[in-house]
C-alpha positions as a printed Julia matrix, in Angstrom:
449×3 Matrix{Float64}:
 84.78   92.49  -150.81
 81.65   90.42  -150.28
 79.83   88.84  -153.34
 76.81   91.02  -152.64
 78.29   94.4   -151.4
 80.89   96.28  -149.57
 82.72   94.9   -146.53
 81.03   95.6   -143.39
 83.13   95.34  -140.1
 81.12   94.72  -137.11
 81.79   94.52  -133.23
 79.91   93.3   -130.23
 80.61   93.96  -126.45
 79.2    92.65  -123.47
 76.36   95.01  -122.34
 73.78   93.11  -119.96
 71.32   90.19  -119.98
 69.39   89.57  -123.28
 65.77   89.39  -122.8
 62.62   89.08  -124.84
 61.17   87.23  -127.9
 63.36   86.54  -131.06
 61.17   86.15  -134.14
 63.7    84.43  -136.48
 63.22   84.1   -140.2
 61.88   81.18  -142.09
 63.89   77.99  -142.66
 66.27   78.69  -145.53
 66.26   74.95  -146.68
 62.43   74.93  -146.88
 62.48   78.26  -148.66
 64.85   77.06  -151.35
 62.64   73.97  -151.79
 59.33   75.76  -151.95
 60.56   77.99  -154.86
 61.94   75.25  -156.69
 59.05   72.77  -156.18
 56.6    75.51  -157.05
 58.44   75.99  -160.33
 58.38   72.45  -161.09
 54.59   72.42  -160.39
 51.76   73.26  -162.66
 49.65   76.37  -161.3
 50.4    78.75  -158.53
 52.02   77.61  -155.34
 51.67   80.08  -152.49
 54.3    80.66  -149.86
 54.01   82.32  -146.48
 57.24   82.95  -144.27
 59.82   82.81  -146.98
 63.17   83.71  -145.89
 64.08   86.73  -147.73
 67.86   86.3   -147.53
 70.39   86.8   -150.52
 70.67   83.08  -150.91
 66.82   82.45  -151.2
 66.27   85.59  -153.39
 69.01   84.24  -155.83
 67.2    80.91  -155.84
 63.92   82.65  -156.8
 65.57   84.68  -159.52
 66.81   81.47  -160.97
 63.52   80.18  -161.16
 62.38   82.98  -163.35
 65.39   82.49  -165.47
 64.18   78.99  -166.06
 60.61   80.26  -167.0
 58.73   80.18  -163.91
 56.69   83.3   -162.74
 57.72   84.54  -158.95
 55.99   87.22  -157.27
 56.13   88.98  -153.91
 52.98   90.51  -152.61
 52.59   93.49  -150.49
 51.74   91.24  -147.27
 54.96   89.59  -147.69
 53.5    86.45  -149.19
 54.93   85.04  -152.4
 53.63   83.09  -155.46
 55.11   80.92  -157.77
 53.49   79.89  -161.18
 55.11   76.92  -162.36
 56.2    75.23  -165.67
 55.67   71.45  -164.61
 58.08   68.75  -164.07
 60.68   68.71  -167.28
 59.36   72.1   -168.32
 62.31   74.42  -167.5
 63.2    76.79  -170.35
 66.73   77.34  -171.31
 67.89   80.58  -169.47
 69.35   83.26  -171.57
 71.79   84.43  -168.74
 74.19   82.79  -166.36
 72.53   81.77  -163.11
 74.43   83.55  -160.12
 73.72   81.76  -157.12
 75.7    84.1   -154.87
 76.81   82.51  -151.66
 74.47   79.4   -151.62
 75.74   75.92  -152.12
 72.41   74.62  -151.26
 70.58   76.87  -154.05
 73.08   75.81  -156.8
 73.4    72.27  -156.29
 69.55   71.64  -156.03
 68.91   73.8   -159.02
 71.5    71.81  -160.96
 69.65   68.68  -160.06
 66.35   70.22  -161.06
 67.66   71.22  -164.51
 69.91   68.09  -165.34
 67.17   65.98  -166.68
 65.75   68.68  -168.78
 67.07   69.02  -172.58
 68.5    72.48  -171.79
 72.03   73.95  -170.95
 72.79   76.55  -168.26
 75.66   78.05  -166.7
 76.34   78.69  -163.09
 78.31   80.89  -161.27
 78.49   82.46  -157.54
 80.37   84.78  -155.31
 84.1    84.47  -154.1
 83.27   81.72  -151.54
 80.96   79.64  -153.71
 83.33   79.41  -156.62
 85.82   77.63  -154.33
 83.3    74.98  -153.31
 83.34   71.27  -154.95
 80.63   70.65  -157.32
 81.6    67.02  -158.45
 79.79   65.54  -155.41
 76.53   66.55  -157.31
 77.91   66.42  -160.85
 78.88   62.93  -160.69
 75.59   61.48  -159.77
 73.96   63.7   -162.18
 76.17   62.5   -165.08
 74.44   59.0   -164.46
 71.22   60.47  -165.46
 72.88   61.57  -168.85
 73.92   65.12  -167.76
 77.08   66.62  -168.7
 79.14   69.31  -166.62
 81.81   71.41  -167.81
 83.64   73.64  -165.3
 86.86   74.84  -163.73
 89.37   72.47  -162.49
 88.37   70.6   -159.25
 84.97   70.56  -160.45
 84.37   74.2   -159.35
 82.19   77.2   -160.72
 81.71   78.63  -163.23
 80.25   75.62  -164.74
 77.77   74.64  -167.38
 75.45   71.95  -167.14
 74.07   70.28  -170.27
 70.73   68.52  -169.35
 70.14   64.91  -170.56
 67.78   64.62  -173.48
 66.87   61.09  -172.72
 67.38   60.69  -169.05
 67.6    57.28  -167.47
 66.48   56.39  -163.84
 69.34   56.06  -161.46
 70.2    53.97  -158.13
 72.78   56.0   -156.18
 74.4    55.6   -152.63
 75.35   58.79  -151.19
 79.12   58.48  -150.36
 79.05   61.22  -147.55
 76.22   62.39  -145.48
 74.77   65.28  -147.75
 71.22   66.55  -147.96
 72.15   68.62  -150.81
 73.35   65.73  -152.89
 70.58   63.58  -152.1
 68.36   66.41  -153.04
 70.01   67.03  -156.28
 69.58   63.35  -157.19
 65.87   63.25  -156.28
 65.16   66.44  -158.2
 66.74   65.15  -161.28
 64.83   61.8   -160.83
 61.57   63.73  -161.12
 61.96   64.14  -164.99
 63.64   60.61  -165.56
 61.39   57.55  -166.3
 60.86   54.74  -163.88
 62.07   54.63  -160.2
 65.29   56.91  -159.26
 66.57   55.43  -155.96
 68.81   57.17  -153.23
 70.48   55.14  -150.58
 71.88   57.07  -147.45
 73.89   55.2   -144.87
 73.44   58.07  -142.64
 70.12   59.88  -142.55
 70.23   63.7   -143.4
 67.69   66.44  -143.32
 64.48   64.95  -145.05
 62.69   68.32  -146.08
 63.2    67.23  -149.82
 61.24   64.06  -149.21
 58.57   65.47  -147.2
 58.03   68.29  -149.4
 57.93   66.09  -152.73
 55.25   63.98  -150.95
 53.32   67.08  -150.29
 53.41   68.15  -153.93
 52.01   64.98  -155.0
 55.26   63.04  -156.26
 55.15   59.14  -155.42
 58.06   58.82  -152.93
 58.7    56.12  -150.33
 61.66   55.73  -147.76
 62.54   52.27  -145.98
 65.25   51.7   -143.51
 67.23   48.55  -144.52
 70.63   47.03  -143.87
 72.01   49.11  -146.78
 70.81   52.14  -145.0
 67.69   54.56  -145.68
 66.42   53.85  -149.08
 64.34   56.49  -150.93
 62.41   55.55  -153.99
 61.09   58.05  -156.42
 58.64   57.38  -159.2
 59.68   59.76  -161.87
 57.63   62.18  -164.39
 54.62   62.79  -161.72
 52.55   66.09  -162.42
 53.46   68.02  -159.2
 50.4    69.65  -157.76
 50.87   73.26  -156.64
 50.81   73.98  -152.63
 49.97   76.52  -149.86
 53.13   76.57  -147.9
 53.71   78.05  -144.45
 57.6    78.18  -143.91
 58.57   77.24  -140.32
 61.14   79.38  -138.85
 64.72   78.37  -139.16
 66.46   76.31  -136.27
 69.88   77.25  -137.64
 69.16   80.96  -137.38
 67.51   80.38  -133.91
 70.74   78.74  -132.91
 72.26   82.34  -132.59
 69.82   84.01  -130.1
 69.48   80.83  -128.22
 73.37   80.03  -127.83
 73.76   83.99  -126.99
 71.14   83.58  -124.22
 72.89   80.71  -122.81
 76.27   82.45  -122.29
 75.21   85.87  -121.6
 74.7    86.33  -117.81
 70.88   87.11  -116.74
 69.43   86.34  -120.06
 65.85   84.9   -120.89
 65.11   84.62  -124.54
 61.9    82.94  -125.99
 62.31   81.87  -129.71
 58.87   80.98  -131.12
 57.78   78.73  -133.95
 60.98   76.9   -134.74
 60.99   73.85  -136.83
 62.38   71.0   -134.86
 62.37   68.36  -137.96
 64.44   65.45  -136.06
 67.12   65.71  -138.98
 67.53   69.32  -138.05
 67.33   69.43  -134.18
 70.75   67.89  -133.06
 72.02   71.23  -131.58
 69.25   71.61  -129.15
 69.73   68.22  -127.85
 73.32   68.76  -127.58
 72.95   71.75  -125.56
 70.68   69.94  -123.17
 73.45   67.28  -123.06
 75.64   70.06  -121.77
 73.53   71.07  -119.19
 71.95   74.1   -120.95
 68.63   75.5   -119.55
 66.66   75.03  -122.83
 63.41   73.95  -123.11
 60.73   73.19  -125.84
 57.35   74.79  -125.26
 54.07   74.51  -127.21
 55.06   71.45  -129.23
 52.94   71.23  -132.23
 53.1    70.54  -135.9
 52.61   72.8   -138.7
 52.78   71.93  -142.5
 53.92   68.23  -141.81
 56.87   69.62  -139.7
 57.31   69.47  -135.91
 57.52   73.0   -134.49
 57.96   74.33  -130.82
 58.85   77.46  -128.89
 62.5    77.53  -127.57
 63.07   79.07  -124.27
 66.77   79.73  -123.32
 68.06   80.91  -120.09
 71.75   81.9   -118.91
 73.5    78.63  -118.2
 76.56   78.97  -116.04
 76.9    75.38  -115.2
 77.36   73.46  -118.65
 79.89   71.26  -119.08
 81.9    69.93  -122.12
 80.92   66.68  -123.97
 81.87   64.36  -126.5
 79.21   64.94  -129.47
 78.01   61.94  -130.81
 79.48   61.8   -134.24
 76.15   60.15  -135.66
 74.49   63.66  -134.53
 76.67   65.38  -137.25
 74.28   65.31  -140.14
 71.47   66.81  -137.76
 73.44   69.87  -136.79
 76.27   70.47  -139.51
 75.57   74.21  -139.84
 75.5    74.67  -135.94
 79.0    73.53  -135.08
 80.58   76.93  -135.4
 78.0    78.41  -132.92
 78.39   75.28  -130.7
 82.13   75.77  -130.55
 81.31   79.32  -129.08
 79.08   77.87  -126.22
 81.74   75.31  -125.61
 84.22   78.02  -124.94
 81.89   79.0   -122.02
 81.51   75.47  -120.79
 83.62   73.75  -118.34
 85.77   70.97  -119.9
 86.38   69.97  -123.19
 83.81   69.45  -125.93
 84.89   67.38  -128.58
 83.15   67.14  -132.16
 83.96   64.3   -134.47
 82.88   63.2   -137.65
 82.74   66.81  -139.06
 84.86   66.58  -142.18
 81.97   68.1   -144.16
 82.74   71.47  -142.25
 85.81   71.75  -144.3
 83.97   72.16  -147.47
 81.33   74.75  -146.53
 81.17   78.34  -147.27
 84.55   78.15  -145.66
 86.85   75.64  -144.0
 84.63   76.07  -140.91
 86.87   73.85  -138.53
 89.92   76.18  -139.41
 87.96   79.34  -139.5
 86.46   78.77  -135.97
 89.9    77.46  -134.57
 91.76   80.51  -135.68
 89.15   83.1   -134.22
 88.72   81.18  -130.89
 92.4    80.74  -130.38
 92.73   84.57  -130.98
 90.44   85.13  -128.36
 92.08   83.24  -125.78
 90.19   79.87  -126.06
 92.23   76.48  -126.08
 91.32   74.79  -129.33
 92.55   71.46  -131.2
 91.74   70.44  -134.46
 92.11   67.4   -137.02
 90.83   66.6   -140.45
 87.38   65.61  -139.22
 87.29   66.95  -135.59
 87.8    69.73  -133.39
 87.8    70.11  -129.61
 87.2    73.14  -127.47
 88.28   73.29  -123.94
 86.18   75.98  -122.0
 86.93   77.24  -118.53
 83.28   78.46  -117.67
 81.58   81.6   -117.64
 83.6    84.89  -117.72
 86.98   82.94  -118.97
 87.03   83.88  -122.64
 89.22   87.14  -122.81
 87.96   88.12  -126.46
 89.52   91.28  -128.01
 90.25   89.96  -131.33
 89.0    90.82  -135.07
 88.12   87.55  -136.46
 87.9    86.7   -140.08
 84.55   85.74  -141.56
 85.88   84.13  -144.63
 82.6    85.34  -146.51
 80.59   82.91  -144.52
 77.71   84.1   -142.58
 77.64   81.42  -139.83
 81.25   82.23  -139.03
 80.47   86.06  -138.69
 77.55   85.62  -136.49
 79.18   82.85  -134.33
 81.95   85.3   -133.45
 79.39   88.08  -132.98
 77.76   85.83  -130.43
 81.21   85.18  -128.76
 81.73   88.85  -128.27
 78.37   89.34  -126.31
 80.02   87.26  -123.62
 83.72   87.93  -124.0
 85.43   90.31  -121.47
 86.73   92.49  -124.2
 83.97   91.92  -126.9
 84.86   90.58  -130.48
 85.0    92.06  -133.96
 84.77   90.39  -137.4
 86.26   91.61  -140.42
 83.12   91.43  -142.63
 79.43   90.94  -141.4
 77.96   91.72  -144.81
 77.5    87.84  -145.48
 75.15   87.57  -142.77
 72.34   89.0   -145.28
 72.59   85.64  -147.04
 70.72   83.6   -144.48
 69.74   86.0   -141.44
 69.0    89.63  -142.66
 67.28   90.74  -139.68
 70.13   89.39  -137.31
 71.26   92.99  -136.4
 68.1    94.51  -135.38
 66.99   91.08  -133.67
 69.77   90.88  -131.51
 69.89   94.35  -130.46
 66.23   94.48  -129.89
 67.26   91.69  -127.21
 69.76   93.89  -125.78
 73.12   93.22  -127.38
 75.61   95.74  -128.15
 76.34   95.11  -131.9
 77.78   97.98  -134.18
 78.96   98.48  -137.71
 82.36   99.83  -137.74
 84.36  102.06  -140.25
């Protein structure tokens, strides 16, 4: 059973070309941060294009529990009336973050330097994920964490009554860890410094600056050094959320592997810390173009056009690109199954501690569908034999992971015998309109049972 409802078995089969325009939802990362920073501001933050998936809605409910007022208007826009930096109230209930590692880790950071306590939990997937990577640096501010063995949820965070600023080097590339430390630093005096040896998605830095925080970034021999001046008064903003590049990956990749397809995906955020998949697909020979390049809300945006690409070749994906596409490796492995030759993905051990062990989950399903796969602790290789080569026919386990479920459903749109997933319910956490969007493009996608 999924964390947010009944199991929903689903199946896709080859039907014909995918054609049309795919209006994907708002960016999940920016949606989370819009709600949290709005709650830490004084006054009304207005949000247009918020992703209304379960993960983000859970974050909105959490902000209400900490004292903010969060309202959805009839036109689909949202308002957040914030309580100011350090103004979180102690919640009177357990904070359930559902499936969202991003949500729980960022919220922990935001409350860790407030003199309150809060208990966090999540669904069957989230309670298995490690939280020590966040609670360890939060302890440097003076916060305390008590949870299950292995640093897992449910967990209570006791915020620091007298927080101190922190200088912290992130041990592995993680935008969640970096962001949690920066959000904690908002209510600490002086300067909080985060050092990244490898740059990760920078939405938090961009948005903190937009809300009026004093924050700077410098590239040094140590790495990327981010310095935040604590205890600002954040100013409410009007935010237009760009469309999610991680969600766009599914209609884009489906178009590349389904014969005759031509799909336009408009208004996609192409922040350079998020766009690694699209450059990788171009390196493989995909017919993928960026049209109408522009800037919206401080983020680069473009319309993506993807056409069936029968001549794609396997490549070695540069390991330094991993942080810019970490959520897209599952669907990249599907594309690799229809390319010719071996696609090798290295430096991706972070995939093992996502909503599922994504390396193992994708390997098991691809092998069951007749694809040659090899794996190691921090790498995966997929050897494809070109268009029409994937047999399919398997029922693949989603492991309560939305990206695993959607990736195998994309596989089934081009595999000879189609593909089923045991549970498509987790898709609602990030891409609640996945089914109607894909069927609107011409895919055959059905619920079973």
